[in-house]
C-alpha positions in Angstrom: -9.0 1.2 39.7 -5.6 2.8 38.3 -5.1 -0.6 36.2 -8.8 -0.3 34.7 -8.1 3.2 33.6 -4.9 2.5 32.2 -6.5 -0.5 30.2 -9.1 1.8 29.0 -6.3 4.6 27.7 -4.6 1.9 25.9 -7.9 0.9 24.1 -8.4 4.5 23.4 -5.1 5.1 21.9 -5.4 1.7 19.9 -8.3 2.9 18.3 -7.0 6.2 17.6 -3.5 4.8 16.0 -4.8 4.5 12.7 -5.9 7.7 12.3 -2.6 9.3 14.0 -0.4 7.5 11.4 -2.8 8.6 8.9 -2.5 12.3 9.7 1.2 12.4 10.2 1.8 10.7 6.9 -0.2 13.7 5.3 0.8 16.3 7.6 4.8 15.7 6.5 4.3 16.2 2.7 1.2 18.5 2.9 3.1 21.8 1.7 3.7 19.5 -1.5 0.1 20.5 -2.5 1.2 24.2 -3.7 3.8 22.3 -5.8 3.4 22.1 -9.6 4.8 19.8 -11.9 8.4 19.0 -12.1 11.0 16.4 -13.6 9.7 13.8 -14.6 6.1 14.9 -14.2 6.4 17.4 -17.2 7.0 14.7 -19.8 5.2 11.6 -17.8 2.0 13.9 -17.2 1.6 17.4 -17.9 2.8 17.2 -21.8 1.5 13.5 -22.2 -1.9 13.9 -24.1 -2.8 10.5 -23.9 -3.2 10.7 -19.8 -5.5 13.8 -20.5 -8.7 12.2 -21.9 -10.4 9.0 -20.5 -12.3 8.2 -23.4 -8.7 6.8 -24.5 -8.8 4.4 -21.5 -8.0 1.2 -23.5 -4.9 2.9 -25.5 -4.0 4.0 -21.6 -4.4 0.5 -20.5 -2.6 -0.9 -23.6 0.5 1.6 -23.7 3.5 1.6 -22.3 4.4 3.8 -19.4 7.7 5.1 -21.0 8.3 4.9 -25.0 8.5 1.3 -25.5 9.7 0.5 -21.8 7.7 -0.7 -18.7 3.8 -1.5 -18.3 2.2 0.3 -15.4 -1.4 0.5 -16.8 -3.4 1.2 -13.5 -0.9 4.2 -12.6 -1.8 5.6 -15.9 -5.5 5.3 -15.5 -5.2 6.7 -12.4 -3.4 9.9 -13.3 -5.8 10.2 -15.9 -8.8 10.4 -13.7 -7.0 12.9 -11.8 -6.5 15.0 -14.7 -9.9 14.9 -15.8 -11.4 15.2 -12.6 -9.2 18.4 -11.5 -8.8 20.2 -14.9 -4.8 19.4 -14.8 -4.4 21.0 -11.2 -0.9 19.9 -10.0 -2.0 20.3 -6.6 -4.9 17.7 -6.9 -2.6 15.2 -8.0 -0.1 15.8 -5.0 -3.2 15.6 -2.8 -4.0 12.1 -4.1 -0.2 11.2 -3.6 -0.4 12.6 0.1 -3.9 10.6 0.7 -2.5 7.0 -0.8 0.6 7.5 1.0 -1.4 7.8 4.3 -3.0 4.7 3.4 -0.1 2.6 2.9 1.4 3.8 6.2 -2.0 2.7 7.9 -1.5 -0.4 6.2 2.0 -1.2 7.3 1.0 0.0 11.2 -1.8 -2.9 10.6 1.0 -5.5 9.3 3.3 -4.4 12.2 0.6 -5.0 14.7 -0.4 -8.4 13.5 3.4 -9.6 13.0 4.8 -7.7 16.2 2.8 -6.0 19.0 0.3 -3.0 19.0 3.4 -0.9 20.1 5.8 -1.8 17.6 3.0 -1.8 14.9 2.7 1.9 15.6 6.0 2.5 15.9 6.5 0.8 12.5 3.6 2.7 10.9 5.0 6.1 12.3 8.2 5.8 11.0 7.2 4.8 7.6 5.0 7.7 7.5 7.7 10.0 8.3 10.7 8.4 6.6 12.9 10.3 4.1 13.2 7.7 1.5 9.6 8.1 1.0 10.1 11.7 -0.4 10.5 10.9 -4.0 7.8 8.6 -4.4 5.4 10.9 -2.7 6.5 14.3 -3.8 7.2 13.4 -7.6 3.7 12.5 -9.3 5.0 10.0 -11.4 6.1 8.5 -7.9 2.4 7.4 -7.9 3.5 4.2 -9.5 5.3 3.3 -6.4 2.7 4.2 -3.8 0.0 2.5 -5.6 2.2 -0.5 -6.0 2.7 -0.3 -2.3 -0.4 0.3 -1.3 -1.8 -3.2 -2.8 1.6 -5.1 -2.1 1.0 -4.3 1.6 -3.0 -5.0 1.2 -2.2 -8.4 -0.5 0.1 -9.4 2.5 -2.7 -8.7 5.2 -5.2 -10.5 2.8 -2.9 -13.6 2.8 -2.2 -13.6 6.3 -6.2 -13.5 6.7 -6.6 -16.1 4.5 -3.8 -18.6 5.9 -5.6 -17.8 9.4 -8.8 -19.1 8.0 -7.1 -22.3 6.6 -5.6 -22.9 9.8 -9.0 -23.2 11.2 -10.3 -25.5 9.0 -12.5 -23.0 6.9 -12.0 -24.4 3.0 -14.9 -22.9 1.4 -16.8 -20.0 3.1 -17.5 -16.8 1.8 -14.7 -15.3 4.1 -12.2 -17.6 2.6 -13.2 -16.8 -0.6 -12.9 -13.0 -0.2 -9.5 -13.7 1.4 -7.9 -15.9 -1.5 -9.6 -13.9 -4.3 -8.8 -10.4 -2.7 -5.0 -11.6 -2.3 -4.6 -12.5 -6.0 -6.6 -9.0 -7.0 -4.1 -7.1 -4.7 -1.2 -8.9 -6.5 -2.7 -8.1 -9.8 -3.3 -4.4 -9.0 0.2 -4.1 -7.6 1.8 -5.3 -10.6 -0.4 -3.0 -12.9 0.8 -0.3 -10.9 4.7 -0.8 -10.8 6.8 -4.2 -12.0 8.6 -4.3 -8.7 5.5 -5.7 -6.7 7.0 -8.9 -8.3 8.5 -9.2 -5.0 5.3 -9.6 -3.5 5.6 -13.7 -3.6 8.7 -13.0 -1.6 6.8 -11.5 1.2 4.3 -14.1 1.0 7.3 -16.7 2.0 8.9 -14.3 4.4 5.6 -14.6 6.4 5.3 -18.3 6.2 8.8 -18.4 7.4 8.0 -16.4 10.2 5.2 -18.5 11.4 7.2 -21.5 11.0 9.4 -20.7 13.5 8.9 -20.4 17.5 10.0 -17.5 19.5 13.3 -18.8 20.0 14.3 -19.3 16.3 13.7 -22.9 16.3 11.8 -24.5 13.4 8.7 -26.1 15.1 8.4 -30.1 14.1 5.7 -30.7 11.9 5.3 -27.1 10.2 5.9 -26.7 6.5 6.9 -23.2 5.3 4.6 -23.3 2.3 1.0 -24.4 2.5 
């Protein structure tokens, strides 16, 4: 009976794990909702008229992030939507950054759970949620670029793993396989459209293949390739 009861508790905790990670990720930065525009937010959002009107969406998608430097159309479009929806209220921008960080933390938990164990995945998600290295991209509103890019980058890795599992199971052309394959490519594209650092995503794919090519003892299994 005790074993059955413990199993039930573990299952319930597992179901609550994503919610726990999400809530903690938002809670540690919750005070920022009361913050104003600051630093690069002033020139990058508050004073950039281009992001104040969605009627200029074509120019937003074709313009550089800074004058003559970098290209982040998805981030620019998200900031424009934020401005129009909230009338330029900085609190709304901070709230969106919080929620996006929460979603990224949940995806990190999911990835950690798939690669390691449920407990290790939860630890990874919680650590990611509260790690101080994320203060700058979450609190500074122009850091939306990093948060959005991370969201789609981790999503791409999860979809890539799903696509690999379907391929290993002999699923060649089913709707699920098509969804996984196209979803992976779309996530990579969106991550790059948010911030150029997403060029590292193919490296994450390779690392995933390398991990699966090695057995638990660190020995390369005969006959298993690294790249499909």
